[in-house]
PASEMAR-152947 format. One line per 2 residues: their letters; for each residue x, y, z of N, C-alpha, C, CB. Coordinates in nm, 4 decimals, always signed. Glycine has a CB too. Example, Ala and Ser with C-alpha at 12.3 -4.5 7.8 and 13.67 -1.06 7.14 Angstrom:
<atoms>
as) +1.3190:-0.5690:+0.7800:+1.2300:-0.4500:+0.7800:+1.3200:-0.3300:+0.7800:+1.1308:-0.4473:+0.9046 ~ +1.2850:-0.2250:+0.7080:+1.3670:-0.1060:+0.7140:+1.2900:+0.0030:+0.7870:+1.4084:-0.0598:+0.5725
</atoms>
This chain:
<atoms>
mn) -9.1109:-14.3314:+0.1818:-9.1932:-14.2495:+0.1408:-9.2959:-14.3580:+0.1958:-9.1847:-14.1953:-0.0132 ~ -9.4174:-14.2039:+0.2723:-9.4913:-14.2668:+0.3512:-9.6522:-14.1345:+0.3357:-9.3912:-14.2934:+0.5204
kq) -9.6971:-14.2155:+0.3426:-9.8523:-14.1203:+0.3495:-9.8396:-14.0164:+0.3715:-9.9553:-14.1427:+0.4423 ~ -9.7739:-13.9420:+0.4946:-9.7413:-13.8147:+0.6068:-9.6594:-13.7433:+0.4951:-9.6376:-13.8557:+0.7779
iv) -9.6069:-13.8256:+0.4468:-9.4233:-13.7169:+0.3860:-9.5636:-13.6892:+0.2646:-9.1761:-13.8495:+0.2987 ~ -9.6379:-13.6947:+0.1656:-9.7054:-13.7273:+0.1515:-9.7711:-13.6436:+0.1646:-9.7127:-13.8017:+0.1819
ve) -9.8127:-13.6105:+0.2229:-10.0000:-13.5093:+0.2334:-9.8976:-13.4077:+0.2714:-10.1779:-13.5545:+0.3901 ~ -9.8359:-13.4080:+0.4239:-9.7127:-13.2911:+0.4302:-9.6338:-13.1949:+0.2928:-9.5884:-13.3783:+0.4928
ta) -9.5694:-13.3163:+0.1266:-9.5553:-13.2176:+0.0824:-9.6484:-13.1216:+0.0360:-9.4950:-13.2413:+0.0210 ~ -9.7220:-13.2047:-0.0569:-9.8551:-13.1339:-0.0708:-9.8961:-13.0257:-0.0200:-9.9382:-13.1949:-0.0391
vl) -9.9756:-13.0299:+0.1546:-9.9251:-12.8880:+0.2145:-9.8819:-12.8109:+0.1882:-9.8712:-12.8719:+0.2757 ~ -9.7155:-12.8480:+0.2296:-9.6396:-12.7463:+0.1497:-9.6622:-12.6515:+0.0287:-9.5568:-12.8038:+0.1144
la) -9.6974:-12.7335:-0.0913:-9.6818:-12.7331:-0.1949:-9.8181:-12.5796:-0.2423:-9.6918:-12.9025:-0.2423 ~ -9.9222:-12.6655:-0.1757:-10.0492:-12.5651:-0.1851:-10.0113:-12.4428:-0.0976:-10.1997:-12.6369:-0.1252
nq) -10.0028:-12.4271:+0.0502:-9.9343:-12.2675:+0.0540:-9.8545:-12.2273:-0.0128:-9.8754:-12.2270:+0.1506 ~ -9.7444:-12.2783:-0.0849:-9.6612:-12.1582:-0.1381:-9.7629:-12.1755:-0.2522:-9.4738:-12.1673:-0.1695
sg) -9.8704:-12.2067:-0.3236:-9.9079:-12.1611:-0.4489:-9.9919:-12.0654:-0.3878:-9.9699:-12.2616:-0.5546 ~ -10.1149:-12.0795:-0.2799:-10.1608:-12.0438:-0.2145:-10.3341:-12.1356:-0.2180:-10.1275:-11.9070:-0.2360
sw) -10.3067:-12.2078:-0.3300:-10.4577:-12.2946:-0.3388:-10.3927:-12.4879:-0.3535:-10.5762:-12.2230:-0.5390 ~ -10.4779:-12.5178:-0.3236:-10.4841:-12.6764:-0.3065:-10.5986:-12.7765:-0.4321:-10.5518:-12.6964:-0.1268
qt) -10.6126:-12.6352:-0.5076:-10.7126:-12.6656:-0.6427:-10.5788:-12.6573:-0.7529:-10.8678:-12.5179:-0.6787 ~ -10.4804:-12.6220:-0.7605:-10.3969:-12.5919:-0.8737:-10.2987:-12.6780:-0.8324:-10.3530:-12.4434:-0.9012
lt) -10.2703:-12.7489:-0.7369:-10.1424:-12.8938:-0.6864:-10.1692:-12.9874:-0.7676:-10.1513:-12.9782:-0.5214 ~ -10.1400:-13.0742:-0.8890:-10.1546:-13.1681:-0.9385:-10.0522:-13.3172:-0.8365:-10.1194:-13.1201:-1.0906
lt) -10.0925:-13.3993:-0.9324:-10.0277:-13.5374:-0.8262:-9.9027:-13.5194:-0.8882:-10.0972:-13.7264:-0.8396 ~ -9.9041:-13.4900:-1.0415:-9.7764:-13.4201:-1.1296:-9.6627:-13.3410:-1.0457:-9.8401:-13.3024:-1.2378
el) -9.6706:-13.2198:-1.0127:-9.6280:-13.1610:-0.9478:-9.5758:-13.2273:-0.7923:-9.7104:-13.0728:-0.9607 ~ -9.6579:-13.2735:-0.7600:-9.6354:-13.3621:-0.6399:-9.5610:-13.4601:-0.6243:-9.7234:-13.4094:-0.6056
aa) -9.5449:-13.5279:-0.7400:-9.5032:-13.6169:-0.7181:-9.3170:-13.6232:-0.7743:-9.6101:-13.7014:-0.7704 ~ -9.3073:-13.4315:-0.8203:-9.2063:-13.4170:-0.9150:-9.1042:-13.3777:-0.8140:-9.2342:-13.3142:-1.0379
al) -9.2393:-13.2801:-0.6978:-9.1455:-13.2361:-0.5228:-9.0801:-13.3492:-0.4105:-9.2717:-13.1552:-0.4056 ~ -9.1398:-13.4745:-0.4629:-9.0987:-13.6090:-0.3423:-8.9349:-13.6475:-0.4415:-9.2689:-13.8034:-0.3393
dv) -8.9797:-13.6657:-0.5454:-8.9417:-13.7294:-0.7044:-8.9113:-13.8543:-0.7539:-8.8393:-13.6809:-0.7515 ~ -9.0950:-13.8697:-0.7092:-9.1332:-13.9804:-0.7199:-9.1910:-14.0136:-0.8895:-9.2308:-13.9912:-0.6044
rv) -9.2178:-14.1452:-0.9334:-9.3264:-14.0752:-1.0550:-9.4668:-14.1142:-0.9728:-9.3180:-14.1659:-1.2504 ~ -9.5542:-14.0591:-1.0825:-9.6928:-14.0135:-1.0079:-9.7566:-14.1785:-0.9783:-9.8166:-13.8945:-1.1319
ps) -9.7872:-14.2579:-1.0365:-9.8024:-14.3700:-0.9967:-9.7622:-14.4052:-0.8443:-9.7413:-14.4375:-1.0860 ~ -9.6366:-14.3570:-0.7916:-9.6376:-14.4393:-0.6689:-9.6778:-14.3238:-0.5761:-9.4894:-14.5203:-0.6294
ly) -9.7576:-14.2918:-0.6087:-9.8348:-14.1500:-0.5005:-9.9912:-14.2597:-0.5074:-9.8576:-13.9085:-0.6141 ~ -9.9965:-14.3531:-0.5684:-10.1360:-14.4138:-0.5726:-10.0865:-14.5282:-0.4419:-10.1929:-14.4916:-0.7561
nh) -9.9734:-14.5688:-0.3462:-10.0209:-14.6156:-0.2664:-10.0340:-14.5958:-0.1026:-9.9869:-14.6920:-0.3005 ~ -10.0670:-14.4149:-0.1465:-10.0474:-14.3427:-0.0415:-10.1586:-14.2620:-0.0051:-9.9421:-14.2733:-0.0575
vq) -10.2306:-14.2003:-0.2033:-10.3482:-14.1334:-0.1861:-10.4350:-14.1661:-0.3282:-10.3159:-13.9716:-0.1559 ~ -10.5828:-14.1500:-0.3447:-10.6111:-14.2056:-0.4380:-10.6707:-14.1889:-0.5313:-10.6341:-14.2632:-0.4183
gq) -10.5826:-14.1042:-0.6068:-10.5631:-13.9711:-0.6991:-10.5800:-13.8393:-0.6099:-10.6829:-13.9657:-0.8278 ~ -10.6120:-13.7753:-0.7322:-10.6902:-13.6061:-0.7357:-10.7810:-13.6489:-0.5633:-10.8545:-13.5672:-0.9399
eg) -10.8604:-13.6312:-0.6027:-11.0016:-13.6538:-0.4972:-10.9432:-13.6846:-0.3570:-11.1137:-13.8012:-0.5461 ~ -10.8617:-13.7699:-0.3661:-10.8298:-13.9123:-0.2570:-10.7069:-13.7640:-0.1590:-10.7025:-14.1332:-0.3777
lr) -10.6198:-13.7060:-0.2666:-10.5053:-13.5601:-0.1834:-10.6590:-13.4800:-0.1255:-10.3674:-13.4075:-0.3517 ~ -10.7249:-13.4653:-0.2538:-10.7704:-13.3400:-0.1756:-10.9005:-13.3803:-0.0668:-10.8237:-13.2166:-0.2957
re) -10.8851:-13.4836:+0.0130:-10.9844:-13.4975:+0.1230:-10.8352:-13.5596:+0.2252:-11.1532:-13.6266:+0.0823 ~ -10.7350:-13.5716:+0.2020:-10.6209:-13.5942:+0.2478:-10.5782:-13.4036:+0.3063:-10.5206:-13.6825:+0.1097
la) -10.5903:-13.3912:+0.2533:-10.5507:-13.2285:+0.2554:-10.6869:-13.1780:+0.3924:-10.5838:-13.1301:+0.0416 ~ -10.8548:-13.1760:+0.3120:-10.9190:-13.1864:+0.4466:-10.8382:-13.2287:+0.5408:-11.0266:-13.2680:+0.4513
ly) -10.8333:-13.3514:+0.5745:-10.8237:-13.3708:+0.6924:-10.6838:-13.3059:+0.7850:-10.8388:-13.5078:+0.6899 ~ -10.5898:-13.2852:+0.6732:-10.4714:-13.2325:+0.7036:-10.5439:-13.1089:+0.8101:-10.3757:-13.1832:+0.5558
gl) -10.5933:-13.0365:+0.7222:-10.6085:-12.9095:+0.7085:-10.7228:-12.9177:+0.8975:-10.6946:-12.8587:+0.5131 ~ -10.8376:-12.9854:+0.8897:-10.8979:-12.9864:+0.9722:-10.8821:-12.9983:+1.1273:-10.9456:-13.0425:+0.9310
ea) -10.7413:-13.0871:+1.1204:-10.7393:-13.1624:+1.2515:-10.5655:-13.0576:+1.3131:-10.7251:-13.3938:+1.2151 ~ -10.5287:-12.9822:+1.2205:-10.3893:-12.8667:+1.2221:-10.5280:-12.7814:+1.3178:-10.2986:-12.7681:+1.0086
ll) -10.6632:-12.7136:+1.2554:-10.7185:-12.6071:+1.2924:-10.7915:-12.6537:+1.4378:-10.8107:-12.5525:+1.1746 ~ -10.8142:-12.7855:+1.4272:-10.9228:-12.8344:+1.5888:-10.7366:-12.8008:+1.7142:-11.0178:-13.1349:+1.5809
ta) -10.6403:-12.8237:+1.6657:-10.5758:-12.8504:+1.7462:-10.4929:-12.7438:+1.7953:-10.5262:-12.9436:+1.7123 ~ -10.4785:-12.6335:+1.6478:-10.4675:-12.4600:+1.7054:-10.5892:-12.4244:+1.8452:-10.5249:-12.3310:+1.5371
vr) -10.7222:-12.4420:+1.7922:-10.8248:-12.4240:+1.8735:-10.8121:-12.4700:+2.0065:-10.9257:-12.4746:+1.8216 ~ -10.7786:-12.5560:+2.0096:-10.7624:-12.6397:+2.1464:-10.7110:-12.5880:+2.2057:-10.7109:-12.7506:+2.1621
ha) -10.5495:-12.5627:+2.1520:-10.4856:-12.5382:+2.2599:-10.4679:-12.4236:+2.2312:-10.3827:-12.6079:+2.2965 ~ -10.5345:-12.3241:+2.1930:-10.5981:-12.1765:+2.2104:-10.6712:-12.1365:+2.3519:-10.7124:-12.1593:+2.0957
ai) -10.7747:-12.2345:+2.3619:-10.7595:-12.2301:+2.4709:-10.8096:-12.2880:+2.6009:-10.7639:-12.1531:+2.4664 ~ -10.6630:-12.3390:+2.5728:-10.6629:-12.4625:+2.7399:-10.5907:-12.3449:+2.8360:-10.5182:-12.6665:+2.7308
ak) -10.6916:-12.3164:+2.9777:-10.7068:-12.2511:+3.0694:-10.7590:-12.1095:+3.0238:-10.5943:-12.2587:+3.1390 ~ -10.8545:-12.1402:+3.0073:-10.9266:-12.0410:+2.9361:-11.0717:-12.0389:+2.9599:-10.9037:-12.0561:+2.7997
ig) -11.2063:-11.9439:+2.9633:-11.3114:-11.9777:+3.0186:-11.3654:-11.8280:+2.9045:-11.3162:-11.9905:+3.2141 ~ -11.5022:-11.9494:+2.8666:-11.6022:-11.7971:+2.8447:-11.5481:-11.6932:+2.7464:-11.6144:-11.7026:+2.9940
qe) -11.5176:-11.5879:+2.7432:-11.4984:-11.5023:+2.6151:-11.3982:-11.4841:+2.6220:-11.5587:-11.3880:+2.5866 ~ -11.3501:-11.4790:+2.6706:-11.1590:-11.5218:+2.6920:-11.1402:-11.6116:+2.6060:-11.0932:-11.5957:+2.8460
al) -11.1326:-11.7378:+2.6245:-11.1746:-11.8853:+2.5220:-11.2330:-11.8391:+2.4198:-11.2825:-12.0040:+2.5805 ~ -11.3280:-11.7977:+2.3557:-11.3571:-11.7725:+2.2579:-11.2311:-11.6939:+2.1267:-11.4674:-11.7066:+2.3051
va) -11.2283:-11.5480:+2.2068:-11.1618:-11.4247:+2.1308:-11.0495:-11.5675:+2.1202:-11.1138:-11.2319:+2.2294 ~ -10.9452:-11.6444:+2.1704:-10.7925:-11.6896:+2.1681:-10.8799:-11.7552:+2.0805:-10.6807:-11.7588:+2.2954
ia) -10.9546:-11.8630:+2.0430:-10.9971:-11.9553:+1.9193:-11.0139:-11.8534:+1.8480:-11.1240:-12.0572:+1.9219 ~ -11.0636:-11.7431:+1.8089:-11.0740:-11.6708:+1.7350:-10.9698:-11.6451:+1.6491:-11.1112:-11.5937:+1.7849
ha) -10.8462:-11.5993:+1.7564:-10.7544:-11.5321:+1.6870:-10.6385:-11.6830:+1.5994:-10.6696:-11.4122:+1.8211 ~ -10.6628:-11.7401:+1.6956:-10.5948:-11.9099:+1.6366:-10.6614:-11.9748:+1.5263:-10.6071:-12.0378:+1.7543
yr) -10.8099:-11.9612:+1.4972:-10.8573:-11.9026:+1.2919:-10.7922:-11.8622:+1.2321:-10.9473:-11.7967:+1.2410 ~ -10.7553:-11.7494:+1.3096:-10.7337:-11.6404:+1.1476:-10.5233:-11.6430:+1.1725:-10.8486:-11.3754:+1.1760
tf) -10.5065:-11.7280:+1.2209:-10.3195:-11.7241:+1.2290:-10.3255:-11.8320:+1.1597:-10.2135:-11.7388:+1.3886 ~ -10.4405:-11.9345:+1.1510:-10.4284:-12.0679:+1.0564:-10.4804:-12.0491:+0.9502:-10.4862:-12.1900:+1.0992
aq) -10.5630:-11.9504:+0.9272:-10.6077:-11.9043:+0.7663:-10.4731:-11.8738:+0.7687:-10.7350:-11.7690:+0.7178 ~ -10.4060:-11.7818:+0.8154:-10.3003:-11.7460:+0.7538:-10.1901:-11.8226:+0.7150:-10.2642:-11.6687:+0.8099
an) -10.1605:-11.8721:+0.7800:-10.0483:-11.9693:+0.7584:-10.0835:-12.0772:+0.6516:-10.0124:-12.0405:+0.8943 ~ -10.2373:-12.0554:+0.5919:-10.1969:-12.2482:+0.5487:-10.3134:-12.1353:+0.3871:-10.3210:-12.4862:+0.7159
pg) -10.2878:-12.0803:+0.3744:-10.3978:-12.0219:+0.2657:-10.4318:-12.1307:+0.1268:-10.3256:-11.8623:+0.1976 ~ -10.2501:-12.2371:+0.0994:-10.3200:-12.3144:+0.0501:-10.4425:-12.4332:+0.0293:-10.2686:-12.3208:+0.0401
iy) -10.4826:-12.4542:+0.1912:-10.5919:-12.5770:+0.2061:-10.6609:-12.5188:+0.3359:-10.5186:-12.7549:+0.2309 ~ -10.6454:-12.3840:+0.3547:-10.8067:-12.3157:+0.4972:-10.9050:-12.3278:+0.3666:-10.8033:-12.0661:+0.5983
el) -10.9329:-12.2680:+0.2537:-11.0510:-12.3660:+0.1715:-11.1199:-12.4810:+0.2381:-10.9875:-12.4384:+0.0489 ~ -11.0019:-12.5935:+0.2537:-11.1035:-12.7054:+0.2718:-11.1875:-12.7649:+0.3527:-11.0694:-12.7759:+0.2579
tl) -11.1257:-12.6455:+0.4907:-11.1645:-12.6451:+0.6152:-11.3596:-12.5553:+0.6790:-11.0161:-12.5664:+0.6713 ~ -11.3335:-12.5371:+0.5659:-11.5291:-12.4516:+0.5190:-11.6126:-12.5928:+0.4435:-11.5188:-12.2635:+0.3308
qa) -11.5440:-12.6642:+0.4565:-11.6328:-12.6985:+0.2863:-11.7226:-12.8285:+0.4247:-11.4781:-12.8083:+0.0655 ~ -11.8676:-12.9018:+0.4555:-11.9582:-12.9664:+0.4820:-11.8865:-13.0599:+0.4577:-12.0721:-12.9508:+0.4340
pa) -11.8346:-13.2038:+0.5619:-11.8341:-13.3119:+0.5211:-11.8994:-13.4374:+0.4382:-11.8208:-13.3211:+0.5842 ~ -11.8929:-13.4516:+0.3973:-11.9671:-13.5816:+0.3671:-12.0519:-13.6112:+0.4262:-11.9134:-13.6800:+0.3695
td) -12.1789:-13.6797:+0.4119:-12.2288:-13.7054:+0.5472:-12.1549:-13.9179:+0.5456:-12.4649:-13.6628:+0.5521 ~ -12.1123:-13.9327:+0.4111:-12.0224:-14.1051:+0.4711:-11.8966:-14.1212:+0.4774:-12.0387:-14.2351:+0.3839
dn) -11.7957:-13.9678:+0.5043:-11.6964:-13.9584:+0.5703:-11.7109:-13.9474:+0.7435:-11.6374:-13.8532:+0.5070 ~ -11.6462:-14.0467:+0.7596:-11.7038:-14.0625:+0.9207:-11.5267:-13.9620:+1.0059:-11.7301:-14.3206:+0.9835
el) -11.4735:-13.9903:+0.9275:-11.3141:-13.8741:+0.9762:-11.3312:-13.7950:+0.9880:-11.1998:-13.8350:+0.9124 ~ -11.3633:-13.7109:+0.8371:-11.3849:-13.5578:+0.8517:-11.4804:-13.5123:+0.9320:-11.4133:-13.4975:+0.7373
qq) -11.6712:-13.5770:+0.9736:-11.7440:-13.5463:+1.0156:-11.6995:-13.5071:+1.1782:-11.8288:-13.6299:+0.9761 ~ -11.6523:-13.6412:+1.2251:-11.5618:-13.6503:+1.3883:-11.4822:-13.5368:+1.4377:-11.4429:-13.7666:+1.3902
ls) -11.4468:-13.4987:+1.3137:-11.3103:-13.4223:+1.3623:-11.4119:-13.2669:+1.3173:-11.1137:-13.4699:+1.2454 ~ -11.5255:-13.1732:+1.2582:-11.6186:-13.1675:+1.2387:-11.6386:-13.0772:+1.4031:-11.6764:-13.3047:+1.1871
se) -11.6970:-13.2047:+1.4293:-11.7908:-13.2322:+1.5005:-11.7397:-13.1358:+1.6363:-11.8098:-13.3954:+1.5121 ~ -11.5995:-13.2196:+1.6287:-11.4914:-13.1924:+1.7284:-11.4945:-13.0468:+1.7914:-11.3538:-13.2142:+1.6587
lv) -11.4890:-12.9720:+1.6419:-11.4843:-12.8199:+1.6254:-11.6139:-12.7778:+1.6842:-11.4677:-12.7671:+1.4683 ~ -11.7528:-12.7889:+1.6236:-11.8573:-12.7666:+1.7162:-11.9183:-12.7823:+1.8451:-11.9089:-12.7910:+1.6815
tl) -11.8742:-12.8683:+1.8719:-11.8453:-12.9409:+2.0244:-11.8094:-12.8606:+2.0951:-11.7470:-13.0455:+2.0442 ~ -11.6711:-12.8103:+2.1143:-11.5716:-12.7502:+2.1428:-11.6406:-12.5513:+2.1443:-11.4454:-12.8112:+2.0187
ia) -11.6631:-12.5385:+2.0630:-11.7669:-12.3933:+2.0001:-11.8360:-12.3802:+2.1440:-11.9150:-12.4303:+1.8359 ~ -11.9028:-12.4933:+2.1431:-12.0153:-12.4473:+2.2105:-12.0459:-12.4676:+2.3521:-12.1085:-12.4910:+2.1507
ll) -11.9615:-12.5433:+2.3678:-11.9841:-12.5964:+2.5618:-11.8637:-12.4470:+2.5548:-11.8952:-12.8424:+2.6581 ~ -11.7571:-12.3679:+2.4804:-11.7888:-12.2510:+2.5317:-11.8744:-12.1491:+2.5287:-11.7279:-12.2136:+2.5230
lg) -11.9562:-12.1576:+2.4274:-12.0684:-12.0697:+2.4699:-12.1781:-12.1274:+2.5737:-12.1402:-12.0292:+2.3440 ~ -12.1868:-12.2358:+2.5976:-12.2856:-12.2568:+2.6816:-12.2100:-12.2031:+2.8272:-12.3385:-12.4186:+2.6724
sl) -12.1241:-12.1580:+2.7993:-12.0785:-12.0430:+2.9333:-12.1172:-11.9081:+2.9457:-11.9348:-12.0170:+2.9409 ~ -12.1687:-11.8732:+2.8415:-12.1722:-11.7684:+2.8166:-12.3705:-11.8062:+2.8587:-12.0872:-11.7181:+2.6579
gl) -12.4114:-11.8836:+2.8527:-12.5090:-11.9197:+2.8772:-12.5986:-11.9343:+2.7629:-12.5420:-11.8544:+2.9635 ~ -12.4976:-11.9774:+2.6316:-12.6101:-12.0125:+2.5120:-12.5901:-12.1212:+2.4489:-12.6220:-11.9184:+2.4030
tg) -12.7113:-12.2693:+2.4421:-12.7017:-12.4237:+2.4340:-12.8234:-12.3983:+2.2881:-12.7628:-12.5391:+2.6163 ~ -12.7602:-12.5279:+2.2784:-12.8705:-12.5887:+2.2046:-12.8484:-12.5634:+2.0565:-13.0084:-12.5321:+2.2511
da) -12.9928:-12.4711:+2.0009:-13.0212:-12.4209:+1.8303:-12.9592:-12.2953:+1.8500:-13.2014:-12.4020:+1.7617 ~ -12.9472:-12.2494:+1.9508:-12.9318:-12.0550:+1.9884:-12.7835:-12.0745:+1.9766:-12.9942:-11.9676:+2.1859
al) -12.7173:-12.1334:+2.0428:-12.5634:-12.1852:+2.0918:-12.4698:-12.2212:+1.8780:-12.6014:-12.4135:+2.2392 ~ -12.6147:-12.2951:+1.8458:-12.5267:-12.3235:+1.6640:-12.5413:-12.2001:+1.5552:-12.6177:-12.4776:+1.5587
ha) -12.6737:-12.1307:+1.6320:-12.6746:-11.9971:+1.5360:-12.4951:-11.9053:+1.5759:-12.8546:-11.8707:+1.6002 ~ -12.4919:-11.8855:+1.6698:-12.3832:-11.8242:+1.7497:-12.2696:-11.8840:+1.6575:-12.3778:-11.8684:+1.9234
ir) -12.2467:-12.0012:+1.6896:-12.1090:-12.0746:+1.6175:-12.1067:-12.0563:+1.4496:-12.1116:-12.2599:+1.6517 ~ -12.2486:-12.0990:+1.3648:-12.2908:-12.0581:+1.2017:-12.2030:-11.8715:+1.2235:-12.5449:-12.0576:+1.1640
gl) -12.2239:-11.7367:+1.2683:-12.2170:-11.6224:+1.3280:-12.0424:-11.6312:+1.3032:-12.2939:-11.6144:+1.4919 ~ -12.0297:-11.6429:+1.4104:-11.8541:-11.6352:+1.4718:-11.7924:-11.7068:+1.2946:-11.8054:-11.7957:+1.6785
rs) -11.8038:-11.8105:+1.2563:-11.8056:-11.8644:+1.1851:-11.7802:-11.7707:+1.0895:-11.8894:-11.9341:+1.1893 ~ -11.8572:-11.6662:+1.0098:-11.9433:-11.6129:+0.9151:-11.8504:-11.4973:+0.9334:-12.1119:-11.6031:+0.9382
ll) -11.7800:-11.4707:+1.0574:-11.7586:-11.3464:+1.0768:-11.5680:-11.3215:+1.0548:-11.8306:-11.3136:+1.2346 ~ -11.5200:-11.4998:+1.1379:-11.4187:-11.4862:+1.1203:-11.4027:-11.5376:+0.9760:-11.3531:-11.5343:+1.2199
hg) -11.4413:-11.6154:+0.9055:-11.4410:-11.6043:+0.7079:-11.4715:-11.5337:+0.6715:-11.5033:-11.6714:+0.6132 ~ -11.5061:-11.4210:+0.6867:-11.5423:-11.3380:+0.6317:-11.4107:-11.1747:+0.6460:-11.6932:-11.3400:+0.6908
fv) -11.4264:-11.2051:+0.7247:-11.2639:-11.1073:+0.8314:-11.1545:-11.1528:+0.7409:-11.2074:-11.1809:+1.0464 ~ -11.0844:-11.2919:+0.6963:-10.9701:-11.3418:+0.6974:-10.9240:-11.3632:+0.5124:-10.9840:-11.4821:+0.7988
sl) -11.1153:-11.4187:+0.5129:-11.1139:-11.3486:+0.3656:-11.0328:-11.2378:+0.3063:-11.2279:-11.2996:+0.3461 ~ -11.0912:-11.1299:+0.3407:-11.0744:-10.9737:+0.2977:-10.9394:-10.9406:+0.3489:-11.1926:-10.8641:+0.3651
em) -10.8953:-11.0325:+0.4671:-10.7526:-10.9668:+0.4334:-10.6400:-11.0620:+0.3260:-10.6726:-10.9451:+0.5945 ~ -10.6838:-11.1728:+0.3167:-10.6308:-11.2791:+0.2198:-10.5998:-11.2320:+0.1025:-10.7167:-11.3837:+0.1944
gg) -10.7360:-11.1712:+0.0494:-10.7396:-11.0876:-0.0144:-10.7045:-10.9414:-0.0742:-10.7857:-11.1049:+0.0018 ~ -10.6819:-10.8704:+0.0637:-10.5761:-10.7506:+0.0012:-10.6622:-10.6383:+0.0226:-10.5253:-10.7615:-0.1752
gf) -10.8267:-10.6485:+0.1053:-10.9644:-10.5991:+0.0994:-10.9092:-10.4882:+0.2159:-11.1100:-10.7226:+0.1379 ~ -10.8332:-10.4872:+0.3296:-10.8047:-10.3712:+0.4018:-10.7307:-10.2982:+0.3492:-10.7622:-10.3847:+0.5091
gl) -10.7287:-10.1699:+0.2145:-10.6628:-10.0530:+0.2193:-10.6329:-9.9928:+0.3353:-10.7190:-9.9755:+0.1566 ~ -10.7256:-9.9035:+0.3970:-10.6785:-9.8091:+0.5385:-10.5501:-9.8513:+0.6301:-10.8064:-9.8134:+0.6516
pl) -10.5126:-9.7120:+0.6273:-10.3591:-9.7710:+0.7453:-10.3749:-9.7567:+0.8919:-10.2030:-9.6701:+0.7258 ~ -10.4667:-9.8891:+0.9117:-10.5348:-9.9048:+1.0472:-10.5427:-10.0283:+1.0934:-10.6626:-9.8589:+1.0509
dl) -10.4290:-10.0536:+1.2394:-10.4248:-10.2179:+1.2679:-10.5237:-10.2609:+1.2567:-10.3868:-10.2717:+1.3860 ~ -10.4760:-10.3934:+1.1980:-10.5878:-10.4797:+1.1825:-10.5664:-10.6090:+1.2954:-10.5945:-10.5304:+1.0176
de) -10.4892:-10.6162:+1.3804:-10.4734:-10.7058:+1.4598:-10.5918:-10.6486:+1.5695:-10.3166:-10.7228:+1.5023 ~ -10.6024:-10.5096:+1.5705:-10.7009:-10.4001:+1.6788:-10.8990:-10.4087:+1.5843:-10.5949:-10.1539:+1.6602
sf) -10.8515:-10.3972:+1.4741:-10.9739:-10.4759:+1.3685:-11.0539:-10.5462:+1.4251:-10.9310:-10.5721:+1.2644 ~ -10.9773:-10.6605:+1.4093:-10.9812:-10.8115:+1.4067:-11.0643:-10.8409:+1.6017:-10.7665:-10.8871:+1.3722
qq) -11.0000:-10.7461:+1.6904:-11.0128:-10.8092:+1.8028:-11.1365:-10.7172:+1.8057:-10.8919:-10.8141:+1.9175 ~ -11.1340:-10.6077:+1.7773:-11.2468:-10.5295:+1.8269:-11.3839:-10.5833:+1.7846:-11.2330:-10.3884:+1.7802
mv) -11.3460:-10.6450:+1.6196:-11.5191:-10.7231:+1.6009:-11.5723:-10.8708:+1.6216:-11.5632:-10.7141:+1.4544 ~ -11.4544:-10.9185:+1.6761:-11.4690:-11.0275:+1.7758:-11.5706:-11.0290:+1.9296:-11.3256:-11.0427:+1.8136
vv) -11.4883:-10.8773:+1.9881:-11.5423:-10.8739:+2.0839:-11.6475:-10.7976:+2.1119:-11.4739:-10.8633:+2.1452 ~ -11.7063:-10.7910:+1.9955:-11.8233:-10.6517:+1.9784:-11.9045:-10.7703:+1.9282:-11.7933:-10.4824:+1.8492
yl) -11.9179:-10.7820:+1.8606:-11.9491:-10.9773:+1.8175:-12.0102:-11.0607:+1.9666:-11.7432:-11.0855:+1.7668 ~ -11.8856:-11.1222:+2.0716:-11.9524:-11.2182:+2.1350:-12.0116:-11.1773:+2.3340:-11.8319:-11.3505:+2.1126
qg) -11.9862:-11.0000:+2.2651:-12.1002:-10.9528:+2.3822:-12.2575:-10.9177:+2.3015:-12.0337:-10.7839:+2.4725 ~ -12.2337:-10.9073:+2.1964:-12.3827:-10.9402:+2.1238:-12.4729:-11.0319:+2.1465:-12.3754:-10.9673:+2.0080
lv) -12.3800:-11.1349:+2.1945:-12.4475:-11.2709:+2.2240:-12.4712:-11.3368:+2.3128:-12.4139:-11.3434:+2.1857 ~ -12.4196:-11.2277:+2.4285:-12.4732:-11.2828:+2.5592:-12.6711:-11.1968:+2.6229:-12.3106:-11.2298:+2.6894
pv) -12.6794:-11.3193:+2.6649:-12.8342:-11.2977:+2.6382:-12.8828:-11.1798:+2.7695:-12.9307:-11.4750:+2.6522 ~ -12.9665:-11.0982:+2.7119:-12.9816:-10.9947:+2.8837:-13.0860:-11.0619:+2.9998:-13.0711:-10.8054:+2.8498
</atoms>
């Protein structure tokens, strides 16, 4: 057993239950067939486990977003990133929430991952003519838009028999088109 196995098992359990908040060290230890004290060799208690799940989630989201943007520029890349974000959230309902929280200022690893994600999106927005504060405002808007859609979708908030993929696509494209300076 190592830290990676502990974290990956915790991710699996959190995603199965739909929330990292319900995952206990006792449940994790049982899934790994070890005693709870053995987990402390790999994570620093419940709070340490939460941090490891956040790291895992941000790394996975960043990887998905980077992969989606490969060989694309501008709006095409941003639309691909939006779809990768949605896919990540759907595949990781138990840890998705942890990717939303602003990292503590003294947590260099989480700060770095968060910064890399913002930088990537800011670079792509730059190709649309948005830089500096305008790009950061656009990132906040895009993030809010994506989170709102994903949250409604995961919570069963869309009851009409209308293609959700098409709704998502149109929402993202219309938002991005509205960002382009005239």
